[in-house]
Each structure stands twice: as structure tokens, then as C-alpha cells.
N, C-alpha and C positions, 0 to 999 in steps of 0.2 A: 438378423438385419445386415445387409451388405454394407461395404465400406462407404459408398456414396450416400446411402440412406442414413448411415450413422453420422457422417459429417453434417448432413442436412439437419439432423435432429439436434446436434450440438449448436449449430448456428441458430436454429429455431428457438432453442432454449435461451440463448443469449438475447435474441430479439424480444422474446416475451418478457424476459427480466428487465430489459431496457424500457419496454412499454409500460410494464407495471410500475416501475420506479418513477417514470415520468408522470403517471396518473396520480399516484398516491401523494406526491409532493406538489401537485399543480396548485399554484396560489389562487386560482379561481374557484377552487372547491372549498366549501365551508368546513369540510371534515378532513382536510389535508393533514399530512404528517409533517412536522417541522423539517425544514431543510436549510442548511447553511447557505445554499445558493440564493434562496429567497431572502434570508437574513442579511446577506451582503447588500442587497438593494434597499432594504428597509431601514437600516441603522443610520442615525443622523450623521455619523462621521464619514459615511460613504456618499455624501451628497455629490462629490466629484464624479462618482461612477454614473450617477443619473444624468450628469451634465456632459458626459462623453469624455471625461479625463481618464487617463490610464492609471489604474491602481498600481502601486509599487513605484512607478516611474514619476507620478505626479503627487500622490498622497500615500500615506501609510496604509499598507495592507499586509496582513500577517502571514502571507504565503510566498513561496519562491516565485521568481519572475515569469516562468512559463505559465503557471497557474494564473498569474495576474493578467497575462495576455489573453488567455482563454476567456476570462471574465470580461475583459475590455471588449473583445470581439463580440461577445454575447450582448453586452450593453449597446454597442454600436448598431448591431443588427436589430436590437429591440427598439431603437429609436425613441428612448425615453419612456417606454411603457413596460411595466413589471411583467405582465404575462408574455409579451413578445420577447422580452429579455430571457425569461425562463425557457420559452420554447426554443430560442436560439441555442441556449446551453444544452437543452435536451437533444436537439438534432446534431450538434457538434459532438455529443457523447456517443452517438451510434457507432462511428468507426472504432472507438475504443472498445466497446462491447464486442464487436466482431473480431477485432484484433486479439482480444483476450480469449475468445473462443478458439481462434486459430492457434494461439500459443498453447492452450490446454490440449487441443488435439495432437499437436506435434510433440509436446513434452511427454504426454502419456504414452505415445507410441515409442519415442526414442528412449524413454526410461524403462520400458518393458512393463509399465503399469497396466496398459491395455484398457479394457472397458471400464475398470474400476476407477481409473484416473479421470474419466470423463464426467463422472457424477458431480464434480465440483463446480461445473458451469451452472448447475442448478442451485447454487448457494443462495439461501434466503437473504443473506447480508448484501449480496450484489443487487438484489431487487430493492431492499429497504434503504440501503446507503449508497446507491449508485448515483442517481441525479440528486445528490445531496452535498457533495464536495468534489475534490479532484482525485480521489484515490483510484477510481477506475481508469483514469488516464495514466497514472503512474504505474498501476499494475499491468496495464496493456503494454506500455513501453518496456517494462521490465521483462514481461513474458516473452515478447518478440525478441528482445535482446538476448535472452537465454537460449532461444531456439537458434539464433544465428551463431551464438558461441558454440553450441553443440554441433552445428554444421561447419565449424571451423572458419567462420567468417568473423574474424576477430575485430577488424576495424568497424564493420557495420554494427556489430554488437556493442562496441564501445560508444558509438555515436548515439544509439538509441538509449543506452544506459545514462549517458550524459543528459539527454533530454528528460529522462525520468527524474534525474536528480534535480533538474531545474523546475520540476513540477511538484515534487513532494519529499525530496531528500531521501526517499526510500531506497533507491539503488545504491546509495552510499554505504548502506549496511552490507551489501553484497560485494563491494569493491575489494576488501581485504582478502576474502576467500578466492576471488577470481584472480587477483594479482599473484597470490601464492600458487594458484593452480598453473598459471602460465609460466613460460620460461623465455629467457633471452629477449630477442627483439619484440616478440609478441607482447610481453609484459609492458614494455615502454610504448608500443603502438596502442595498446588498450588504454593506458593512462593518458596518453596524448589525445586520443580521440575523445575520451570522456571529458577531459578539460576543454578541448577545443570547441565543443558545443554548449557546455554549461557555463563556463567562466565568463564568456563575453556577455551573457545575459545578466549575470550578477554585476559585472563591471558597468554595463550600461545603466543598470538601476542605480548604482552608486554615483555614476557620473551625472546623471540627470537629476538625482535628488540626493545630494551629499548627506552622509549620515544614515542612509537607508539600512545598510547592513548592520551597523551597531544597534540601531533601533529594533531591527528584526530579532537580533540575538537577545537584547534586553527584554523584549516582549515575552519571548518564549521562556527565558530563564526565570522570569517573574511569575509565570503561570503556576498555579497550584496543582496538587495531585488530582488527576482526573481518571477515575476508574482503575487506579492502581490497587492491586489486592492488599498491599501492605499498609494502606490507610487504616485497616482494621488493627494494625499493631500500634501505629503512631497516633491515630485519632486527631490529626492536625493537618489540614489541607495544605498549609504553607510551611510545614516542617522542613527547615534546611537540611537537617540530618537525613530525613527520608528521601528528599530529592537527590542529595549528593550520593547516598548509598545506592539508590536506584540507578543513577547514571553510571556509577563505577561498576556495579554488578552487571548492568546491561552491556557496557563496553567490554568487560571481562569475558562474558559469554560469547560476544561476537568474535573476539580474538581467539578464545579457546576453541570454539567450533571451527573457525577458519583454519586453524593450525592442525586440526585432526586429519590423520591420513585415511580419509574415507572418500567415497565418490562425491563428485561436485554437487549434484542436485540435492542429496540429503544435507550436505554441508551448508548450502545456501538456505534451505528450509530452517535448519537449526540456528543459523546466525540471525536470521530475521525474527524467528519466533522467540529466541532467547532475548533479543532486544525488547520486543513487545511485552514479554512477560515481566521484565524488570523496569521498563520505562515508567516514569512518573506521570506521563500522559499516554493513555492508551484509549483513544477515542474509538467508538465502535466501527467507524468506517475503515479503520486501519486493518481490520480482518481481511478486507479485500486484497491487501498486499500478498496474502498467503495463497491465493487461489492458483496462480500458475505453478507455484512450488508444491502445493498439495497434490497436483496431478501426477507427481512423481513418487509420492509416498502413500499409496492407497491403504497401507496397513493402519493408518490412523482413523479410518472410517468409523470404527466403533465409538470413538470419542467425538466425532465431528457433529452429530446432532446436538449434543449438549452444548458444544461451543456455539453453534448457530442459534439455538433457541435462546440461550442466555444473552447472546450478543444483540439480537433484534429486540429482546425484551428491554434492554437498557433505554432505548429511545421511547418505546411504548409506555414505559413506567416513569419516564423522566419528570413529567409535569404532575405534581401532586402536592398534598399538604405536608411536605417534608423538604429537607435540604437534600437534593438528589446526589450531591457529591460527598455526603458523609454517611457512614454507617450509623444505624442499621437500616437505612432507606432501601426500598426494593431495588433501585438501580445498582446499588453497591453490593447487594446480595447476588444479583445477576453477574456483576463484574467478578465476584469471588468464584462463582461457579464457572465462569468463562476461563479464569486463570487456572483453575484446577484441571479443566478439560485440556487446555493448551499445554499445561505441564505434563500431563499424561501422554499427549501427542509427542512432545519433545523426547520424553523417555523412550517411547516406542521406537521412534526414528533413530535415536542415538544407539540403542541396543541393536536394532536391526542392521544399521549401517556398519557398526563395528563387527558384528558377526559375519556380514557379507564380505567384508574385507578379508577376514580369516578364511572364508570359503574360496577366496581367489577371484572374486568378481573385480571388474575394472575399478581401480582406485587411483588416487593421485600419484602413487609411486609406480604406476604402470608405465611402460614405454609409450602408451597412447596419451600420456598426461598432457602434452602440449598441443593444442589444436592449432595447426598452421593456418595462415590466411589463404 
């Protein structure tokens, strides 16, 4: 298959994934699969959304401000109707799917992964959890940001990463590794660009609704363990010990992997995956975060099917005659399988990245370490 035909196939796969995701969650179908997007509209505390008020800025909404603006825009375009609101969110999502495909194409090429890196656009999780929440937006912004960084467009990369942070906090996990990778003025330029687009959105939220940020932090800190593998150890969804230990170990892994003298792309994959593995909240849509990074580490493909099957099974098995957040329920069995697959992927990438460094491949200590603007 030629280059143009291959690119067309990747974009076609993204389009089909977008279409499938939109159909399976469509609220007009009696057999639809649960979606947070629909839930936002239906829940009583979101009556302001149906009346045209901006979530986050006028009433509490548990997501960062750019995600709130996407929801608000969808509601305005929906003009008070659930199906039109959903369709607006669906169409607003198409550019994110295409941008994610573009980033996977470029990252697989620039990393040397080649054809193997392209298979991840066919992720079942992208279809099942795409028109579901905001993770496809965050992953697309992160993926395009990474491509610009690899092209040595530091400022453009930082601006996109900042927008990603204002969507799902995801790109904040990559920030330590990137800042360590950069040197001199580029480091300060990246941090300034990141803050310049993300912080005004958070500040506006706090200005228009004082107390919004403390309420956001309090909400998430009060959430219990959700699909964290170590609930099988503690057997208590709200165990403060489990939550604290998960946060500390997750932060440790982000810092540890960020400090490793290995190439940037494996480092980013390890930092994000390490956090997800230890986070006390690992909702299944967060697997979408990994897609642009997986395109650079195709050696994990043997474990990828287990990760995907377990991940999509969580929502398919969620509603049953059991407590889905507690073991030994089927969703928590699937979460345990997913954690095992992700752990094996982390070990594979870590070992391969370390041995690649010893073989003399480009690593952070190389003279090419600092991408100029």
C-alpha cells in the first residue's frame, strides 16, 4: 500500500471509529451504551446546562474549563433538545478524531515505528469511549502537541499542551518529562506557553464562580477507588490509605520515568502509563490518552489486545446485579486484567528504552536533546 493510500486508510479508520462511537451511544436508540455525554444532560443538578448556562462558569461541573466550554457549545447548538445536543457534541468531536489520526501517522513515522505504530488508530476503546467523555479531545491535543515538539516547534507545542490540560489535566503528566528534556530558553518558553493558554481559563472560572477550583479539587479528592487494581488488596472503595498510596506511587512513577535518561517518546509513555496504573481513578476512557504514545512503542502490541478487551468489557459488564466498583464483580476482574496488561507494557517499554540507550540511539543526553523553536 502506497503512502497516500496508507494515510487515507488511517483517516478512514478514525472516521469509522467516530461514526461507530456516535451510533452506539446515540440517546435515541433503545439499545444504546451508556455515555457520560448523555448523563450530563439528564442529571438533575445539570438543569442549568439545559437552560443554556455555562457549566463550570455558572454551576458546578466536575471537569476542567475547556471541557465545560465544549459541553456548553453542544448544549447551545442543541437548543434544549437532548438528541440535538448529543449530535452537536458528536460533530464537534470529528476534528479531534482526525487530529488524533494525524498525530499517530506522524509519531509512528518520526519514532521509526512505521506500519506497526498505525494499528493503534483502530483501538476499540476509541470507538466505545470516544463520544462518551472528553478524552479524545485531550488525546488529540496531546498528540498534535507531541508532533510539534518533535518538529522543534516548542511554542506551538506548549500552547496545544496547555489547551489539553484545560480539557482533561492529561498533558500535565507529560510536563515534567518535557521540561527536563528541554534546555535554556526553550524550557521557559514551553512553560510560559503552557500556562498562557490554560491558566486564564481556570482563572475565568474562579472569577465568574468564586470557589470553583476548591470545589473541583474537593470533588475529586472525595471520589472513591474506581477501577484501581489495588482495591483487591484494600477491599474498601474509600480507603484513605489506598488513595494516598496510589497518588504517591503514581507521582513517584511520573517523576522516576521523567528523570530517566532515555528517549522522549518512551519516557512520555512510561510517565502517563505509570500514573494510570497507580491512580485510584482509572476510568476506561482514559486508555485513549495512550493512543498517540502507543504509536511510538509498537513492541507492546502482544499485550495490547488484552488491554483493549478488558477495557471495553468494563462498561459492557458495568450494569448487573452486583456492585461494579467492588471485587469480585466482573468489571473489577476486567480492571485487574487491564492493569496486568498495562504493567507488562510498561516493563516492555522500560527495558527496551534502556537497552536502546545503551545501543547508542538518540536519548536525552544526545547533542540533539534540545529542540529549538
